[in-house]
C-alpha positions in Angstrom: -10.2 5.8 -36.2 -9.8 4.2 -32.8 -11.4 0.9 -32.0 -13.2 0.7 -28.6 -14.3 -2.2 -26.5 -16.9 -1.4 -23.9 -17.0 -3.9 -21.1 -20.3 -3.5 -19.3 -22.1 -1.7 -22.2 -25.6 -1.9 -20.8 -24.7 -0.3 -17.4 -24.8 3.4 -16.6 -21.1 3.9 -17.5 -21.4 1.9 -20.6 -24.4 3.8 -21.8 -22.6 7.1 -21.2 -19.5 5.8 -23.0 -21.6 5.0 -26.1 -23.1 8.4 -26.0 -19.7 10.1 -26.1 -18.5 7.7 -28.7 -21.5 8.4 -30.9 -20.7 12.2 -30.8 -17.3 11.5 -32.5 -18.0 9.0 -35.4 -15.0 10.3 -37.2 -12.7 9.4 -34.3 -14.0 6.3 -32.6 -15.8 3.1 -33.5 -17.3 0.4 -31.3 -15.5 -2.9 -32.0 -17.0 -4.9 -29.1 -19.9 -4.5 -26.6 -20.4 -6.7 -23.6 -23.1 -7.4 -21.0 -23.9 -10.0 -18.4 -27.5 -10.9 -18.9 -29.4 -8.0 -20.5 -29.7 -9.3 -24.0 -32.5 -6.9 -25.0 -30.5 -3.8 -24.2 -27.4 -5.1 -25.8 -29.3 -6.0 -28.9 -30.5 -2.4 -29.2 -27.0 -1.2 -28.8 -25.7 -3.6 -31.4 -28.2 -2.4 -33.9 -27.3 1.2 -33.3 -23.5 1.0 -33.0 -22.8 -2.1 -35.2 -19.9 -3.7 -33.4 -17.9 -6.6 -34.8 -18.3 -8.6 -31.5 -20.9 -8.9 -28.8 -20.3 -10.8 -25.6 -22.8 -12.1 -23.2 -21.3 -13.6 -20.0 -24.4 -15.7 -19.4 -24.7 -18.5 -22.1 -28.6 -18.4 -22.1 -28.5 -14.7 -22.6 -26.1 -15.2 -25.5 -28.6 -17.5 -27.1 -31.3 -14.9 -26.6 -29.1 -12.2 -28.1 -28.6 -14.3 -31.2 -32.3 -14.7 -31.6 -32.9 -10.9 -31.2 -30.2 -10.2 -33.9 -31.2 -13.0 -36.3 -32.5 -10.5 -38.9 -29.6 -8.0 -38.5 -27.4 -7.6 -41.6 -23.8 -8.1 -40.8 -24.7 -9.0 -37.2 -21.8 -9.1 -34.7 -20.0 -12.3 -33.8 -21.5 -13.4 -30.4 -19.1 -14.7 -27.8 -19.8 -16.0 -24.3 -18.3 -16.2 -20.8 -15.3 -14.6 -19.2 -13.2 -16.0 -22.0 -15.2 -13.9 -24.5 -14.6 -10.8 -22.3 -10.9 -11.4 -22.3 -10.8 -12.0 -26.0 -12.4 -8.7 -26.9 -10.3 -6.8 -24.4 -7.1 -7.8 -26.3 -8.2 -7.6 -29.9 -5.5 -6.0 -32.2 -8.1 -3.7 -33.8 -9.0 -2.2 -30.3 -7.0 0.7 -29.0 -9.2 1.7 -26.0 -11.0 -0.6 -23.5 -13.7 0.9 -21.2 -13.5 -1.3 -18.1 -17.0 -0.7 -16.7 -18.1 -4.1 -15.3 -19.1 -3.7 -11.7 -17.3 -5.7 -9.1 -14.6 -8.4 -9.1 -16.2 -9.8 -12.3 -14.4 -7.2 -14.2 -10.9 -8.2 -13.0 -9.9 -10.7 -15.7 -10.9 -8.7 -18.8 -9.3 -5.5 -17.3 -6.0 -7.4 -16.7 -6.3 -8.8 -20.3 -6.5 -5.3 -21.7 -3.6 -4.2 -19.6 -1.4 -7.1 -20.7 -2.3 -6.3 -24.3 -1.0 -2.7 -23.9 -4.4 -1.0 -24.4 -5.5 2.4 -23.1 -7.6 1.1 -20.2 -10.3 3.5 -19.2 -10.8 2.3 -15.6 -14.3 2.5 -14.2 -13.9 -0.8 -12.4 -12.3 0.2 -9.1 -12.4 -3.4 -7.8 -9.6 -4.4 -10.2 -7.2 -2.2 -8.2 -8.7 -3.0 -4.8 -8.5 -6.8 -5.4 -5.4 -7.0 -7.6 -3.6 -3.6 -7.5 -0.1 -4.9 -7.7 -0.9 -7.3 -10.6 -2.7 -4.6 -12.6 -0.1 -1.9 -12.1 2.7 -4.4 -13.0 0.8 -5.4 -16.2 0.5 -1.8 -17.2 4.2 -1.2 -16.6 5.3 -4.3 -18.4 3.2 -3.8 -21.5 3.3 0.0 -21.8 -0.5 0.2 -21.4 -2.1 3.5 -20.4 -4.3 3.5 -17.3 -6.7 6.4 -17.2 -9.2 6.8 -14.3 -12.9 7.2 -15.1 -14.3 7.5 -11.5 -15.1 11.2 -11.4 -12.9 11.7 -8.3 -9.8 10.0 -9.7 -10.2 11.6 -13.0 -10.4 15.0 -11.3 -7.2 14.2 -9.3 -5.5 13.1 -12.6 -6.4 16.5 -14.1 -5.1 18.4 -11.1 -1.8 16.6 -10.7 1.4 17.7 -12.6 2.2 15.5 -15.6 5.2 14.0 -13.8 3.3 12.8 -10.8 4.6 9.3 -11.3 8.0 10.5 -10.1 6.4 10.5 -6.6 3.9 13.0 -5.1 6.4 14.2 -2.5 8.9 15.0 -5.3 6.5 17.1 -7.3 5.3 19.1 -4.4 1.9 17.4 -3.6 1.0 17.3 0.1 -2.2 15.3 -0.1 -5.2 14.3 -2.2 -8.7 15.4 -1.2 -11.4 12.9 -2.3 -14.8 14.5 -2.3 -17.9 12.5 -1.4 -21.6 13.4 -1.6 -22.3 11.6 1.6 -25.2 9.8 0.0 -28.9 10.1 0.9 -28.5 9.4 4.7 -25.8 11.8 5.7 -28.2 13.8 7.9 -30.4 11.0 9.1 -30.5 10.2 12.8 -28.4 7.0 13.3 -31.3 5.1 14.8 -33.3 5.5 11.6 -30.7 3.7 9.5 -32.1 0.3 10.5 -35.3 1.2 8.6 -33.6 2.1 5.3 -35.1 0.3 2.3 -33.3 -0.6 -0.9 -35.3 1.9 -2.8 -34.2 4.7 -0.4 -30.6 3.6 -0.6 -30.7 3.6 -4.4 -32.1 7.1 -4.7 -28.9 9.0 -4.9 -29.3 12.8 -4.4 -27.0 13.8 -7.3 -25.7 10.9 -9.4 -27.6 8.5 -11.6 -25.9 5.1 -10.9 -26.5 1.4 -10.8 -28.1 -0.2 -7.7 -24.9 -1.7 -6.3 -22.9 1.5 -6.6 -25.8 3.6 -5.2 -25.8 1.4 -2.1 -22.0 1.7 -1.8 -22.4 5.5 -2.0 -25.0 5.4 0.8 -22.6 3.4 3.1 -19.6 5.3 1.8 -17.9 2.0 1.0 -17.7 3.4 -2.5 -15.4 6.2 -1.2 -13.5 3.7 0.9 -12.7 1.6 -2.3 -11.8 4.9 -4.0 -9.2 5.6 -1.3 -7.6 2.3 -2.0 -7.8 2.9 -5.7 -6.2 6.4 -5.3 -3.3 4.9 -3.5 -2.5 2.6 -6.4 -3.2 5.1 -9.2 -1.1 7.9 -7.7 1.6 6.0 -5.8 0.7 7.1 -2.3 -0.7 5.9 1.0 -3.8 6.6 3.2 -1.9 9.2 5.2 -1.9 11.4 2.1 -5.6 10.9 1.2 -8.4 12.7 2.9 -12.1 12.3 2.3 -14.2 15.4 2.3 -18.0 15.3 2.2 -19.3 17.8 -0.4 -23.1 17.4 -0.9 -23.3 19.4 -4.1 -21.0 17.1 -6.0 -19.7 20.0 -8.1 -16.1 19.8 -7.0 -15.1 16.3 -8.0 -11.8 16.2 -6.1 -8.9 18.4 -5.1 -5.1 18.3 -4.8 -3.2 20.2 -2.1 0.3 21.4 -2.8 3.3 22.2 -0.6 3.1 25.9 -1.5 -0.4 26.2 -0.1 -2.2 26.0 -3.4 -5.3 23.7 -3.8 -6.3 22.8 -7.3 -9.9 21.6 -7.9 -11.8 20.2 -10.9 -15.4 21.3 -11.1 -18.3 20.3 -13.3 -21.9 19.1 -13.4 -22.3 15.6 -12.0 -22.3 13.7 -15.3 -20.0 10.8 -16.0 -19.7 11.8 -19.6 -17.2 14.4 -18.5 -14.5 12.0 -17.2 -15.3 9.6 -20.0 -14.7 12.2 -22.7 -11.6 13.4 -20.9 -10.0 9.9 -20.9 -11.1 9.2 -24.5 -9.7 12.4 -25.8 -6.6 12.8 -23.5 -4.4 14.7 -23.9 -6.8 16.7 -26.0 -10.3 17.9 -24.9 -13.4 16.7 -26.8 -17.1 17.4 -26.6 -18.9 15.3 -24.0 -22.5 16.6 -24.4 -22.5 17.8 -20.7 -24.3 21.0 -19.9 -21.8 23.7 -18.8 -21.5 24.4 -15.1 -23.5 27.4 -13.9 -21.8 28.7 -10.8 -24.6 31.1 -10.1 -27.1 28.3 -10.1 -24.9 26.3 -7.7 -24.6 29.4 -5.5 -22.8 27.6 -2.6 -20.3 24.9 -1.8 -20.4 23.0 1.5 -17.8 20.7 3.1 -18.0 18.4 6.0 -15.7 15.9 7.7 -17.0 12.3 7.4 -18.4 10.6 10.5 -17.0 7.1 10.9 -19.8 6.3 13.4 -22.3 7.0 10.6 -20.2 5.4 7.9 -18.4 2.4 9.4 -17.7 1.0 5.9 -15.4 4.0 5.3 -13.5 3.2 8.5 -13.2 -0.5 7.5 -11.8 0.6 4.1 -9.1 2.8 5.6 -8.2 0.0 8.0 -8.0 -2.5 5.2 -5.8 -0.2 3.1 -3.4 0.3 6.0 -3.3 -3.5 6.7 -2.6 -4.3 3.0 -2.1 -7.9 1.8 -5.4 -9.7 1.2 -7.4 -7.3 3.4 -8.7 -5.1 0.6 -9.7 -8.1 -1.5 -11.6 -9.5 1.5 -13.2 -6.2 2.1 -14.5 -5.9 -1.5 -15.8 -9.5 -1.7 -17.6 -9.3 1.6 -19.2 -6.0 0.6 -20.5 -7.4 -2.7 -22.2 -10.2 -0.8 -23.6 -7.9 1.9 -24.9 -5.4 -0.6 -26.6 -8.1 -2.6 -28.2 -9.4 0.6 -29.4 -6.0 1.5 -30.9 -5.4 -1.9 -32.7 -8.8 -1.6 -34.0 -7.6 1.8 -32.2 -10.4 3.7 -30.3 -8.0 6.0 -30.8 -4.5 7.1 -28.8 -1.5 6.1 -26.4 -1.5 9.1 -26.0 -5.2 8.5 -23.8 -4.4 5.4 -21.0 -3.0 7.6 -21.5 -5.7 10.2 -21.1 -8.5 7.6 -18.0 -6.9 6.1 -16.4 -6.3 9.5 -17.2 -9.9 10.6 -15.6 -11.3 7.4 -12.4 -9.3 7.9 -12.2 -10.5 11.5 -12.8 -14.2 10.5 -10.2 -14.4 7.7 -6.5 -13.9 8.5 -4.7 -11.3 6.5 -2.2 -12.9 4.1 0.7 -11.5 2.1 0.1 -11.1 -1.7 3.8 -10.7 -2.5 4.7 -13.0 -5.3 1.1 -14.3 -5.6 -0.8 -14.5 -8.9 -4.4 -14.0 -10.0 -5.6 -17.5 -9.0 -4.5 -16.9 -5.4 -6.5 -13.6 -5.3 -9.5 -15.2 -6.8 -9.3 -17.9 -4.1 -9.2 -15.2 -1.4 -12.2 -13.7 -3.1 -14.1 -17.0 -3.1 -13.3 -17.7 0.6 -14.3 -14.2 1.6 -17.6 -14.5 -0.2 -18.4 -17.8 1.5 -17.6 -16.4 4.9 -19.7 -13.3 4.2 -22.7 -15.4 3.0 -22.4 -17.5 6.2 -22.7 -14.3 8.2 -25.6 -13.1 6.1 -27.5 -16.3 6.8 -26.8 -16.0 10.5 -28.2 -12.5 10.6 -31.1 -13.4 8.4 -32.0 -16.5 10.4 
């Protein structure tokens, strides 16, 4: 019986993780569930999955959770704050940690899980974007396992040879092909993008995701962050990663080999597939996902991404090549800009403008030899600069 901590249990990845977990009660048990502010949903999950610990980042929400669970027999111990997240990520009775907290907020508990030698099921791409060197070093030092949950990176992991860590060139890999749906605006005239509403941006054509990630998909910043993540996960650089727009979202990513072969992983767009793969690896376990019907799919289309339409993707490639603090600044500015767009403070093209302005305003610094506090300070400075640019545009 493997103990599991689910960081971000009330989000879309967390809900899917608990669905897979519940399908294998003889194999997994929920030890800890965490959320930010949604006490009502976490209370429901606690009653169903009966974890030993429940963490609410927000103290008021933690108090509310205690009230909601007051009549529950053997109710979980309720912890609060980032410290609570870190504690349940390193519990001795936990083997697997699903890192599904959106944004830089998931950085500390993900690092805690890596330092504790857990199998880290990484759905929080920002951990690698902001602190890739620190996270990969923690994994190497502790002997932790880092398995990707993003459907694209999980697909790549499945298509690579087992010894890919020896170096992609040495194992005959020419490049990684990251697929992208292109989001809901891939065919819109560029002049219409200024009229995009948050509701339209969150209406993803194929995936059911949270609001922030849906907007990132619409701008293709999500794919840009995944490019940076892929470089860390698979020990490569942006010259060996290509983004391919694939509207059907059936091919989740591909790997091209020196002999001309291209291996692809296909499946219905359902996050339970990569979750079940990472939880069962190296075995295969039931995910509850409907089998892929190729006759229903009928066709597969591919397009080259347009950087004029998707400037956030261009900025991500540029930040990856620049290195240093650039990816952390990119991520922090994007989080502020997306939140401002969702609050209707800036328009859709303003997201890329705020990110680019923040990158131009803050000098790129080296991260060599720097620790977590340095990176968190970079994150804070980038957020402050991005908020300044948001206010300037909104005013």
